[in-house]
C-alpha positions as CSV (number, residue, x, y, z in Angstrom):
1,M,1.8,39.9,54.1
2,H,4.3,42.4,55.6
3,E,1.3,44.4,56.6
4,L,0.7,42.0,59.5
5,G,3.9,42.7,61.4
6,V,3.7,46.5,60.8
7,T,0.0,46.6,61.8
8,R,0.7,44.5,65.0
9,S,3.3,47.2,66.0
10,I,0.8,50.0,65.3
11,V,-1.8,48.3,67.5
12,D,0.7,48.0,70.3
13,V,1.6,51.7,70.1
14,V,-2.0,52.7,69.9
15,L,-3.0,50.6,72.9
16,R,-0.1,51.9,75.0
17,N,-1.1,55.5,74.2
18,A,-4.8,54.9,74.8
19,C,-4.1,53.3,78.2
20,S,-1.8,56.1,79.2
21,Q,-4.6,58.5,78.5
22,Q,-7.1,56.3,80.4
23,A,-9.2,56.0,77.3
24,K,-12.4,53.8,77.2
25,Q,-12.2,53.3,73.5
26,V,-10.1,54.0,70.4
27,L,-12.4,55.4,67.7
28,S,-9.9,55.9,64.9
29,V,-6.2,55.9,64.1
30,S,-4.8,58.3,61.4
31,L,-1.6,57.1,59.7
32,V,0.9,58.7,57.4
33,I,2.4,56.1,55.1
34,G,5.0,56.7,52.4
35,E,4.5,55.0,49.0
36,M,7.9,53.2,49.4
37,R,6.4,51.3,52.3
38,N,4.1,49.5,49.8
39,L,1.4,48.9,52.4
40,E,-2.1,48.2,51.1
41,E,-4.8,50.1,52.9
42,E,-7.3,47.3,52.8
43,W,-4.9,44.8,54.5
44,V,-3.8,47.3,57.1
45,Q,-7.4,47.7,58.2
46,R,-8.1,44.0,58.0
47,Y,-5.0,43.1,60.1
48,F,-5.7,46.0,62.5
49,D,-9.2,44.5,63.1
50,R,-7.7,41.1,63.7
51,C,-4.9,42.4,66.1
52,A,-7.2,44.7,68.0
53,K,-10.0,42.2,68.6
54,G,-10.9,42.2,72.3
55,T,-9.0,45.4,73.1
56,L,-9.9,49.1,73.5
57,A,-9.1,49.5,69.8
58,E,-11.6,46.9,68.5
59,G,-13.7,48.5,65.8
60,A,-11.4,51.5,65.3
61,K,-11.3,53.0,61.8
62,I,-7.9,53.4,60.1
63,K,-7.4,56.6,58.1
64,I,-4.4,56.6,55.8
65,Q,-2.7,59.6,54.2
66,K,-0.4,58.4,51.4
67,V,2.8,60.3,50.8
68,P,4.3,60.0,47.3
69,M,8.0,59.3,46.8
70,A,9.9,62.6,46.1
71,F,13.6,62.9,45.4
72,Y,16.1,65.8,45.6
73,C,18.9,66.0,43.1
74,N,22.2,66.8,44.8
75,D,23.7,68.2,41.5
76,C,21.0,70.6,40.2
77,G,18.8,71.1,43.3
78,S,15.6,69.9,41.5
79,T,12.9,68.0,43.3
80,F,11.1,65.3,41.4
81,Q,8.7,62.4,41.8
82,L,8.6,58.9,40.4
83,A,5.7,56.5,40.8
84,M,6.2,53.2,42.5
85,G,6.9,50.5,39.9
86,S,7.9,53.0,37.3
87,D,9.8,51.6,34.4
88,R,11.7,54.8,34.1
89,H,15.4,54.8,34.8
90,M,16.0,56.5,38.2
91,C,17.7,59.8,37.3
92,C,16.9,63.4,37.7
93,P,14.6,64.4,34.8
94,D,16.2,67.9,34.7
95,C,19.9,67.1,34.5
96,G,20.1,63.3,34.2
97,S,22.1,62.9,37.4
98,E,21.9,59.7,39.5
99,N,23.1,61.7,42.5
100,Y,19.8,62.2,44.4
101,D,18.3,61.4,47.8
102,M,14.7,60.4,48.6
103,V,13.1,63.1,50.7
104,T,9.6,61.7,51.1
105,G,7.9,58.4,50.6
106,G,9.4,56.3,53.4
107,E,7.2,57.6,56.2
108,L,5.3,55.4,58.6
109,L,3.8,57.6,61.3
110,I,0.8,57.5,63.7
111,K,-0.5,61.0,63.2
112,E,-3.5,60.9,65.5
113,I,-5.3,58.5,67.8
114,E,-9.0,59.5,68.4
115,I,-10.2,58.2,71.8
116,R,-13.0,58.6,74.2
C-alpha cells in the first residue's frame, strides 16, 4: 500500500514539470526504482492511473527500470549482490565481513517524462 503515497508524489512532480514545459499531454514516465524500495510495478501503474485521472498525465504509461541491491565491502573492496528476501546472512561473500555499504538498490528517480 506504500505505493500510493510514493505514486502520488511522482504524479505531482510529473505534473509540475509538464506544466512548466507547457505540455498538452504526458505520454509516459520512466522511473528508476531500487529493489530495496520494494515497489510493485503493477500497483505503481494502477495508483498512477488513479492519481492522474482528469490531469495532463491521464493515460500515461509507466516504464520501470529495476536496480538490484549491490553492496561494497569496506574491508576487502569486493562488490556483491543479495536478492531481496534472501535467507543468506548479510556478510561479504569473499571475506565474511559485515562492514559494508549499500551502493545501489535504494534509488527512486524520475528518469524521463515524455510529453507532447
